[in-house]
Every structure is written in C-alpha cells, then in structure tokens.
VEXKEMAR-874468 format. One line per 4 residues: for each residue x, y, z of C-alpha. Coordinates in steps of 0.2 Angstrom, whole numbers, plus 5000, padded with zeros to 4 digits. Layout:
BEGIN
X Y Z ~ ...
This chain:
BEGIN
4962 4988 5125 ~ 4960 5007 5131 ~ 4976 5004 5140 ~ 4985 4997 5125
4980 5012 5114 ~ 4985 5024 5128 ~ 5002 5016 5129 ~ 5004 5018 5110
4999 5036 5111 ~ 5015 5039 5122 ~ 5026 5029 5111 ~ 5042 5038 5105
5042 5028 5089 ~ 5025 5036 5083 ~ 5023 5051 5073 ~ 5012 5064 5081
4997 5060 5069 ~ 4998 5042 5075 ~ 4999 5047 5094 ~ 4984 5058 5092
4974 5043 5083 ~ 4979 5032 5097 ~ 4974 5044 5111 ~ 4957 5048 5103
4953 5030 5100 ~ 4957 5026 5118 ~ 4945 5040 5123 ~ 4931 5032 5113
4934 5015 5121 ~ 4934 5023 5138 ~ 4917 5032 5133 ~ 4909 5015 5128
4915 5007 5144 ~ 4908 5020 5155 ~ 4892 5022 5145 ~ 4890 5003 5142
4871 5004 5145 ~ 4868 5018 5133 ~ 4871 5007 5118 ~ 4864 4991 5111
4874 4976 5115 ~ 4876 4971 5097 ~ 4883 4989 5093 ~ 4896 4987 5107
4901 4970 5100 ~ 4904 4978 5083 ~ 4914 4992 5090 ~ 4924 4979 5100
4928 4970 5084 ~ 4933 4986 5075 ~ 4945 4991 5089 ~ 4953 4974 5090
4956 4974 5071 ~ 4963 4991 5070 ~ 4975 4988 5085 ~ 4986 4976 5074
4988 4990 5061 ~ 4992 5004 5074 ~ 5003 4993 5084 ~ 5013 4988 5068
5015 5006 5062 ~ 5028 5011 5075 ~ 5043 5015 5065 ~ 5053 5002 5073
5041 4988 5068 ~ 5035 4994 5051 ~ 5042 4996 5034 ~ 5044 5015 5038
5054 5020 5022 ~ 5041 5011 5011 ~ 5027 5019 5021 ~ 5035 5036 5017
5035 5033 4999 ~ 5017 5027 4999 ~ 5011 5043 5008 ~ 5021 5053 4995
5011 5043 4981 ~ 4994 5046 4989 ~ 4996 5065 4990 ~ 4995 5065 4971
4977 5058 4973 ~ 4970 5064 4989 ~ 4974 5081 4997 ~ 4969 5075 5014
4984 5069 5024 ~ 4983 5050 5027 ~ 4990 5039 5040 ~ 4998 5024 5032
4997 5010 5045 ~ 5004 4993 5043 ~ 5001 4976 5051 ~ 5017 4965 5052
5012 4948 5048 ~ 5019 4931 5052 ~ 5014 4924 5035 ~ 5018 4929 5017
5003 4940 5013 ~ 5000 4958 5007 ~ 4982 4965 5009 ~ 4971 4980 5012
4959 4982 5026 ~ 4945 4995 5021 ~ 4936 4995 5038 ~ 4936 5012 5046
4934 5012 5065 ~ 4932 5031 5066 ~ 4918 5031 5053 ~ 4909 5018 5064
4912 5029 5079 ~ 4905 5045 5071 ~ 4890 5035 5064 ~ 4886 5024 5079
4892 5032 5096 ~ 4879 5046 5096 ~ 4883 5050 5115 ~ 4902 5053 5111
4909 5069 5106 ~ 4921 5065 5092 ~ 4926 5083 5089 ~ 4923 5080 5071
4939 5069 5070 ~ 4939 5059 5054 ~ 4956 5053 5050 ~ 4960 5045 5034
4968 5029 5038 ~ 4976 5017 5025 ~ 4978 4999 5033 ~ 4990 4988 5024
4996 4971 5029 ~ 5013 4965 5024 ~ 5025 4951 5029 ~ 5035 4956 5045
5051 4949 5037 ~ 5050 4962 5024 ~ 5050 4977 5035 ~ 5068 4982 5031
5067 4975 5013 ~ 5059 4989 5002 ~ 5063 4980 4986 ~ 5052 4966 4991
5038 4978 4997 ~ 5033 4983 4979 ~ 5016 4974 4981 ~ 5012 4987 4994
5009 4999 4979 ~ 4996 4987 4973 ~ 4987 4988 4989 ~ 4988 5007 4989
4980 5006 4972 ~ 4966 4996 4980 ~ 4964 5010 4993 ~ 4963 5023 4979
4950 5013 4970 ~ 4940 5010 4986 ~ 4940 5028 4990 ~ 4935 5035 4973
4924 5019 4968 ~ 4933 5018 4951 ~ 4930 5000 4947 ~ 4912 5002 4952
4911 5017 4940 ~ 4918 5006 4926 ~ 4902 4995 4928 ~ 4891 5010 4922
4902 5013 4908 ~ 4904 4995 4902 ~ 4892 4982 4911 ~ 4899 4964 4910
4892 4954 4896 ~ 4879 4940 4899 ~ 4886 4927 4911 ~ 4891 4910 4905
4879 4896 4908 ~ 4878 4890 4926 ~ 4884 4907 4934 ~ 4871 4919 4941
4871 4937 4936 ~ 4876 4942 4954 ~ 4891 4930 4954 ~ 4896 4936 4937
4895 4954 4942 ~ 4906 4950 4958 ~ 4919 4941 4948 ~ 4920 4955 4935
4921 4968 4948 ~ 4935 4959 4958 ~ 4945 4957 4942 ~ 4943 4975 4937
4949 4980 4955 ~ 4964 4969 4953 ~ 4968 4976 4936 ~ 4967 4994 4942
4978 4990 4957 ~ 4991 4982 4945 ~ 4991 4998 4934 ~ 4992 5009 4949
5007 5000 4955 ~ 5015 5001 4938 ~ 5013 5020 4938 ~ 5025 5020 4952
5036 5005 4950 ~ 5036 5001 4931 ~ 5040 4984 4926 ~ 5044 4979 4944
5026 4979 4948 ~ 5023 4964 4937 ~ 5040 4956 4939 ~ 5036 4955 4958
5019 4947 4954 ~ 5028 4934 4943 ~ 5040 4930 4957 ~ 5025 4928 4969
5012 4919 4958 ~ 5019 4915 4941 ~ 5006 4902 4936 ~ 4990 4907 4945
4975 4904 4934 ~ 4958 4914 4934 ~ 4949 4913 4951 ~ 4933 4922 4957
4943 4935 4965 ~ 4959 4937 4953 ~ 4962 4936 4935 ~ 4976 4924 4929
4993 4931 4931 ~ 4996 4930 4913 ~ 4981 4942 4910 ~ 4987 4954 4923
5005 4955 4916 ~ 4998 4958 4899 ~ 4987 4973 4905 ~ 5001 4981 4914
5013 4978 4899 ~ 5001 4986 4887 ~ 4999 5001 4899 ~ 5018 5004 4901
5020 5002 4882 ~ 5005 5013 4878 ~ 4998 4998 4868 ~ 4979 4999 4865
4970 4988 4878 ~ 4952 4988 4882 ~ 4953 4986 4900 ~ 4966 4999 4902
4955 5011 4892 ~ 4940 5007 4903 ~ 4949 5010 4919 ~ 4957 5025 4913
4941 5033 4908 ~ 4933 5028 4925 ~ 4948 5035 4934 ~ 4947 5052 4925
4928 5053 4929 ~ 4930 5050 4947 ~ 4946 5059 4951 ~ 4950 5071 4937
4967 5063 4935 ~ 4975 5050 4924 ~ 4984 5034 4927 ~ 5001 5038 4920
5020 5034 4924 ~ 5026 5044 4939 ~ 5043 5036 4940 ~ 5060 5038 4932
5073 5024 4933 ~ 5088 5032 4942 ~ 5105 5025 4938 ~ 5110 5018 4954
5124 5006 4948 ~ 5139 5017 4951 ~ 5134 5021 4969 ~ 5128 5004 4974
5144 4996 4966 ~ 5154 5007 4978 ~ 5142 5001 4992 ~ 5136 5019 4994
5118 5026 4994 ~ 5111 5034 4979 ~ 5106 5053 4981 ~ 5088 5053 4975
5084 5069 4966 ~ 5065 5070 4966 ~ 5049 5061 4969 ~ 5050 5052 4952
5067 5044 4957 ~ 5060 5040 4974 ~ 5047 5029 4966 ~ 5059 5023 4952
5072 5017 4965 ~ 5060 5002 4968 ~ 5062 4997 4950 ~ 5081 5001 4949
5084 4991 4965 ~ 5074 4976 4958 ~ 5085 4977 4942 ~ 5101 4979 4951
5097 4965 4963 ~ 5093 4954 4949 ~ 5109 4958 4940 ~ 5120 4955 4955
5112 4938 4960 ~ 5114 4932 4942 ~ 5130 4940 4936 ~ 5139 4946 4952
5146 4961 4942 ~ 5149 4973 4958 ~ 5167 4973 4965 ~ 5160 4970 4983
5153 4953 4978 ~ 5166 4939 4980 ~ 5165 4921 4981 ~ 5161 4921 5000
5145 4932 4998 ~ 5129 4922 4997 ~ 5113 4927 4988 ~ 5106 4931 5005
5121 4943 5008 ~ 5118 4951 4991 ~ 5100 4953 4994 ~ 5103 4961 5011
5116 4973 5005 ~ 5105 4979 4991 ~ 5090 4981 5001 ~ 5100 4991 5014
5106 5003 5001 ~ 5089 5006 4994 ~ 5082 5008 5012 ~ 5095 5021 5017
5093 5030 5000 ~ 5075 5033 5003 ~ 5078 5037 5021 ~ 5091 5051 5016
5078 5058 5004 ~ 5065 5058 5017 ~ 5076 5067 5030 ~ 5081 5080 5017
5062 5083 5012 ~ 5058 5085 5031 ~ 5072 5097 5033 ~ 5067 5108 5018
5049 5108 5023 ~ 5051 5110 5041 ~ 5041 5094 5046 ~ 5045 5083 5061
5032 5069 5061
C-alpha cells in the first residue's frame, strides 16, 4: 500500500496538493510498518481499513481518471463556504451510484499515531464516488453537487443544528424515539443537500433526481422523491416552505451564510448550435452551464433543432456532443482562471 501511494505521489496526472497528500500518506504507512509493535493491533487494523478506503478515491482522482472539469466546479462552489483549500477526490465506480464518504484518514493519523510526526498536516479532503462512465459527461454529474451539499452539512453540522431549533414531533406508534430521530435527521440531510444542489444547478438538480428515481417513496434514509422535488421547487420560487425555512435558519447560525441561487442560466444555444464551446463569463455561468446543458440536451433529443443533427445522428451521438461542448466550455474557463491567477495545480 505504501508503494501504491508513493507511485501516485509521482503521477504526472496529479495536481501538487494530491501528490503531497499521497507522499505524506505513504510516509504514515511506512511509519506504522516500522513501528508495528508500538501500536495496539486493533488500532493498526483500523488504520489499514482507512488507508484501503482512501486509496480508491485518491487513485480515482488522477485527472485522466476523474471527472476533472466537474471537480473544478465543485472546488469553486466549496470556496464560498470554506476558506480552506479542499482536495476534491473521486472514486470511479463500476456501478451507478453517487455517494459521499466522510471518513478522514488524516484525522485518524493525528488522533491515533502518537509516535508519528504529522507536521500538523490536516488536509481537507472531500471524497465523492461517482459512476466511472460519467467522468466525461458533466451534464450527468449534477448529483455531485448534492453530494457536496452533504459534505458542507457534515462539516458545519447544519442538519444536526436544526434538531435544536425544531425537534421532531412524537414518533408514530411502533417506532422508537431513537429510530424516529434517525429518520428525521437523514431526511433533513437529504433536503439540505437537495437545496444546496439547487443553489448551483437550479431546476436541473431535481430534474436529474426525477431521471434517476422518479417514483421513490419514503424510506428510513430518504424522503419520497415527490417531497424532495416540492422542497426544491419552493426554494427556487421563494414559496414559503417550513423545511426550507428551518434549514435556512440552521445554515445561517452555523455558517453565517444563506442558501441562495448562485447560478445564472447562460444562453449557450447559438454556440452549441454551431458546435462551438460557450465562453463562460463568471462563476455564476460556470454553475449555470449545468442547467443550460441539461435543457439544451433535452431540447435536442426531443426536437432536434440544431443544424448539426441529421437523421443519422443517434441519441447517444447527441448526448456525447453536448457533454463534450459543456466539458470543453468548463475547461476553457478553468484554463483562463488559472492563467489570470497564476496557478498551476
């Protein structure tokens, strides 16, 4: 495992922060291997599990394996909430699944490896899993904004704070108070992540949800899709909604910031109709191109209005072209931003 992290630390596909993370993690592994008798066996086993789990995210975050452009947008979104620079890492999955992993290997190292000099290294790592097949399909990566919302919620404990503001009512007969609290907390977490995603992707946040799980009913971990769509729709239309108001208040208390629309919907039609990238003007359009791309793709699949679409182009061909144009538009904006700010990572 130490050898794998060492190899990753030398990868040309990593930005410097990830190379440093891999190098330091390899050092911690070598320390444990050489001081095996200094630590309880159970602690070593826990460390081993942490390292194996983080490997899939770090390995998947090389820019040739990861949804690099979407990760750039996620990092841009996160800077509004957290001043600390974050490593947005991605596990490329074989199955169709988006998720957030909140385990922190370096928090474990700093707390548990008391013979190891960590040099006060405490990286902020966002570990998000996404389907490997979507790594070059940013329009289909909209659910990653929902997962980033889970990270912000976890970091600031926003949903937990909402329990102090409005504890759940008495549980229904046959459900224990602990289970009822768990269900309510998980549902609030999902609503917060949905609203967070809507702040950046607008209506595309719930349209992607409807595409993935249109008929899902209430479960112990998720509200029914219809309820989730209603909350997001009310948020975007400024319609009074008890859940939105509660999470908004908890968010303000914990972060000093409000959940608000941070996107604008750029008019990409003229550029995309000519099979040209759109020149993104600012961060609001950077977020909004996910909504614009979703709407443009939907129009071209159903109406085929663009001149480049003839009878020989399949739905798959339309989807690939639109995703390529969105991806390259984001990439051009990233290159411009790095040039202006003189960054190379």
